[in-house]
N, C-alpha and C positions, 0 to 999 in steps of 0.2 A: 597565471597558469593554474589550471585545476587539476588537483590530483586526488583520486579515489583511495580512501582507506582499504576498501575491499580488495582493490587491485594491488596495493601494496603488499597486503597479506599473501597474495598469490606468488609474489617474488621472494619475500623473506618471512622468516618466522617471527611474528609480531605478538607479544604477550603485553603490549602496551595499550592503554585506552586511546581513542582519538585525541583526547585533550593532552595526554602525555606525548603522543607523537607530535602534535602541534608545537608543544614546548621544545622538543629535541630538535625539530626542523628549524625552529627560529633560532636556537643556540648555534647550529650549524651555518647560519647566515642566510637561510632560506625563510625570509620573514612571512610567518603565515598571518594574513590579514583577517581571514575569517574561516570559520568551520561550519560548513552548513549540512544540516541532516536532511537527507533525502529519502524517499521511499517509505516504506512501512512494514512492520512486521506482521500485520493482519492478524492481530489477536482477536479471537471470537469471530472470524469470518470463515466460512466454510462453503464448499460447493454444495448447492442444493438442487433438488429435482422437483420442478412443478408438476405436481400430480393432477391438479384440477385448478380451473379458472372459472369463477362465477361472477356474475354481475353484483355489484354493491347495492343493496336495497335502498340506500338513502344518498347515493351521489352517482350521477351520470358519468363522471370522468375517472371513477376509481372501480377497480375489480378486486375480489377477494380470491387469494390464491392459497391452496393448500400445498405446502411445500416441504418434502422430506429433507431434513437436515442431517440425516444419518441416525441419531439417536431417538428421534422422534419426528412427527409431523406437525407443523405449525401453521397457523393462518396469518397471512401477510397481506395487508391491503397495499395495492400497487396502482400507480397512476400511468405507468408506461404503456404506449399503444402496442408495442411489439412482444408483450408478454403472453405465452401460450403454454399450454399443457404439453409435457414431454420435453421440455427445455431443461438443460443443465444451466444454473445461473450462480453467481457469486451472492451469498447472503451474509449481511452484518447481523448477527444473532444479538439478543437483548445484552446490553453491556458493553458491545463494540464500539469504539471510537473511530469515526470516519477520518482518514488521513488527510484530507484537504480542509484547510481552514474555511470558515464562512465569511461573508463580506466583513464582519465585525472583528475578525481575527480568532475567533474562538472556535472550539471544534466541538462537532455534534456527536453526543453519545446516545446511542439507540437505546430506547426504554419501550417497555410494553405500554401501548397507548390505545385508546379508542379513537377511531377516526369514524365521524358520523355514526356513532352508535355501534360500530363493529370494532372487535379486538384485532390489533396488529402485533404480533410477536417477532418483530425484526423488520428487515428492510432489504429488498432486491436491489442491488446496485447497477449503476452504469459505470462506464470506463472512467468518466470524469470525477464521480463520487469516489472512486478507488484511487485517483490520481494517476491513472495509467495513460490518459489522453485527454483532449478537450472535447471528446464526443459525448454529449449529453442528450442525444436524439431519442434514447431508449436504454432498456437495460442491457447489460453485457450477455450475450448468449455464448456459453462456453462449449467447448468440444465435449461431445456425448460420452466420450470415452472416459472422462474423469470420474472416479468413484464418488458417489453420493456421500456426503460426510467429511470428505477430505479437507484437511486445513487448506485455506485459500493460498497461503504462503507456499506450501508444497506444490499445489496445482499450478500455480503462475511461475514457480521457480524464481522468486524475488526475495530480496532481503534489504533491509535498512543499510543505508551507507553513509558515511561522513565524507564530505568533499572539502578538501583544503584548498583555499585560495591563496596562492603563493605569489608575493611580489618579486618577480624575476628579474635580476639585474643583468645588463648586457655581459658581464663578465662570468656568468654562470650558465653557459649553454648546456653543460652536462645535466643540469636539473630541469631541462625542458622535456623530459620525458619520465614516465612512471619508472622505467628501469634506472635512470640516473638518480632520481630521488630515493629509490630503494638501495641503491649502492651506498649513498651517502648515509641513510639511515642504518643500514646494516653495519657500517664502520663504527657507529657509536652505540650500537646494541650488541 
């Protein structure tokens, strides 16, 4: 049975960390086998506005985008075919760490880089690079109503969560829902 920490907080007042909740649930007889962190807090990700798209002078498959990220306009090299001026896009600023692990299990942190001789100050992201879907066919184009520079966490209305994998035994059908688990947790807190 999978139980969301954020959902539990909607039912009861929780001042415990996910690890403390896992310990309490296990002591209640709801053995927590695993606690999985999902989602991202999207630190250093913002809504950007693509002001201008120009050909890269040294690469056929890259373009140079002038992107307004709120406090400044930065140049970002991009290889997506669907990038165009006038779009609102998710931007990983320099220092941001992508929430999806690479093939080797490490996480990519965005740095100021030179791509074929041109400076790139960030990354325009696809849905798959943000961990929102498997779509990596191009960048994610956002609703134009979003304010430029808005933190991506606020624009997407998402937050990090912890999911408890509970080994549910046949004699505990009361714990087969978030409300049942919240009731048990409420009794001990």
